[in-house]
C-alpha positions in Angstrom: -205.7 -39.8 128.1 -205.3 -39.1 124.4 -205.2 -42.0 122.0 -202.5 -41.7 119.3 -203.8 -42.9 116.0 -201.7 -45.2 113.9 -201.6 -46.4 110.3 -200.5 -49.8 109.1 -198.7 -50.3 105.9 -198.7 -53.7 104.2 -195.6 -54.1 102.1 -194.1 -56.9 100.0 -190.3 -57.3 100.1 -189.1 -58.3 96.6 -185.7 -59.9 96.3 -184.0 -61.6 93.4 -183.1 -64.7 95.4 -185.9 -66.2 97.5 -183.3 -67.6 100.0 -182.3 -64.0 100.9 -185.7 -63.5 102.5 -184.7 -66.0 105.3 -181.9 -63.6 106.3 -184.3 -60.8 107.1 -185.4 -59.8 110.6 -187.7 -57.1 111.8 -185.0 -54.8 113.2 -183.2 -54.8 109.9 -186.4 -53.8 108.0 -187.3 -51.1 110.5 -183.7 -49.7 110.3 -183.8 -49.6 106.5 -187.1 -47.8 106.6 -185.9 -45.3 109.2 -182.7 -44.6 107.2 -184.6 -44.1 104.0 -187.0 -41.6 105.6 -184.0 -39.8 107.1 -182.3 -39.6 103.7 -185.4 -38.4 101.9 -186.9 -36.1 104.5 -184.0 -35.1 106.7 -184.1 -34.6 110.4 -187.8 -33.9 110.5 -188.6 -37.2 108.9 -186.1 -39.0 111.1 -187.7 -37.6 114.2 -191.2 -38.5 113.2 -190.3 -42.0 112.3 -188.1 -42.6 115.4 -191.1 -42.0 117.7 -193.3 -45.0 116.9 -192.2 -46.8 113.8 -192.3 -50.6 114.3 -192.5 -53.8 112.3 -195.6 -55.6 113.6 -195.3 -58.7 111.4 -192.6 -60.1 109.1 -193.1 -63.3 107.1 -189.7 -64.4 105.8 -191.3 -67.1 103.6 -193.3 -64.9 101.4 -191.8 -61.4 102.2 -194.9 -59.7 103.7 -194.3 -56.9 106.2 -196.8 -54.9 108.4 -195.3 -51.5 109.4 -197.0 -49.5 112.2 -196.4 -45.8 112.4 -198.1 -42.6 113.5 -201.0 -41.4 111.3 -199.4 -38.0 110.9 -196.3 -39.3 109.1 -197.6 -42.0 106.8 -197.1 -39.9 103.7 -193.4 -39.3 104.6 -192.9 -43.0 105.1 -194.8 -44.0 102.0 -192.8 -41.6 99.8 -189.5 -42.9 101.1 -190.2 -46.6 100.4 -189.1 -46.6 96.7 -185.7 -45.5 97.8 -184.9 -48.6 99.8 -182.6 -50.6 97.6 -181.0 -52.9 100.1 -181.4 -54.1 103.7 -178.4 -54.9 105.9 -179.2 -58.0 108.0 -176.8 -60.3 109.8 -173.8 -58.6 108.2 -175.0 -59.1 104.6 -176.5 -56.6 102.2 -179.7 -57.9 100.7 -180.7 -56.2 97.5 -184.4 -55.7 97.5 -187.2 -53.2 97.2 -190.5 -52.7 99.1 -193.8 -52.8 97.2 -196.6 -51.1 99.1 -199.8 -53.1 98.8 -202.2 -51.4 101.2 -202.4 -48.7 103.8 -205.0 -49.3 106.6 -206.2 -47.9 109.8 -206.1 -51.2 111.7 -204.1 -54.3 111.4 -207.3 -56.2 110.8 -208.1 -54.3 107.6 -204.6 -55.1 106.4 -205.1 -58.8 107.2 -208.3 -58.8 105.2 -206.7 -57.2 102.3 -203.8 -59.7 102.4 -206.3 -62.6 102.3 -208.0 -61.1 99.2 -204.6 -60.4 97.6 -203.4 -63.9 98.2 -206.7 -65.3 96.8 -206.2 -63.2 93.6 -202.6 -64.4 93.2 -203.8 -68.0 93.6 -206.4 -67.5 90.9 -203.7 -66.2 88.6 -201.4 -69.1 89.3 -203.9 -72.0 89.0 -205.0 -71.4 85.4 -201.3 -71.5 84.3 -200.9 -75.1 85.6 -200.6 -77.5 82.6 -202.4 -80.5 84.1 -204.4 -81.6 87.1 -201.3 -83.1 88.8 -199.6 -79.7 88.9 -202.8 -78.0 90.2 -203.1 -80.6 92.9 -199.4 -80.1 93.8 -199.9 -76.3 94.1 -203.0 -76.8 96.3 -201.1 -79.4 98.5 -198.2 -77.0 99.0 -200.5 -74.2 100.0 -202.2 -76.5 102.5 -198.8 -77.5 103.9 -198.1 -73.9 104.7 -201.3 -73.4 106.7 -201.1 -73.5 110.5 -202.8 -76.6 111.8 -204.0 -77.8 115.2 -203.1 -81.4 115.6 -203.1 -83.0 112.2 -202.2 -81.7 108.8 -205.0 -81.0 106.3 -205.0 -83.0 103.1 -206.2 -81.9 99.7 -208.7 -84.3 98.1 -208.8 -82.7 94.6 -211.9 -80.7 95.3 -212.6 -77.3 94.0 -211.7 -75.4 97.2 -209.1 -73.3 95.3 -210.9 -73.2 92.0 -211.8 -69.9 90.3 -215.1 -68.7 91.7 -215.7 -65.9 89.3 -219.3 -65.5 88.1 
């Protein structure tokens, strides 16, 4: 049995209205990617992407998407992403664009990159807070988004999210 190698693409869906993200679903994103590849690369690109292109993860709250596709066609897919200008989902056209953040060989490497990326974004946001109350509010909102087992975590004002650059 021959193993078919895959690549995973971590993309960020950028929209003008954050409420539009809630309208997205994985089929709509996969369909938009397939149609963009077909427009840019013709029948050859459409055939390659129709084989094993799938959306493995879609977070409608922050707009992160993991796309899985064959290793042989990742350059075709990557080159077609800038031409996605809208996604049709639930009968509505959502104007957006996909920002490619990382290409990885496994979903685990993409997850590790996403953790580093979110940490960097947080380190950019926290210094812009005007006072300690705003900083505490940002940290509490982040903790409210974390999955919990049983009880919700609370933020005690510690330096868990502080900048740890040395």
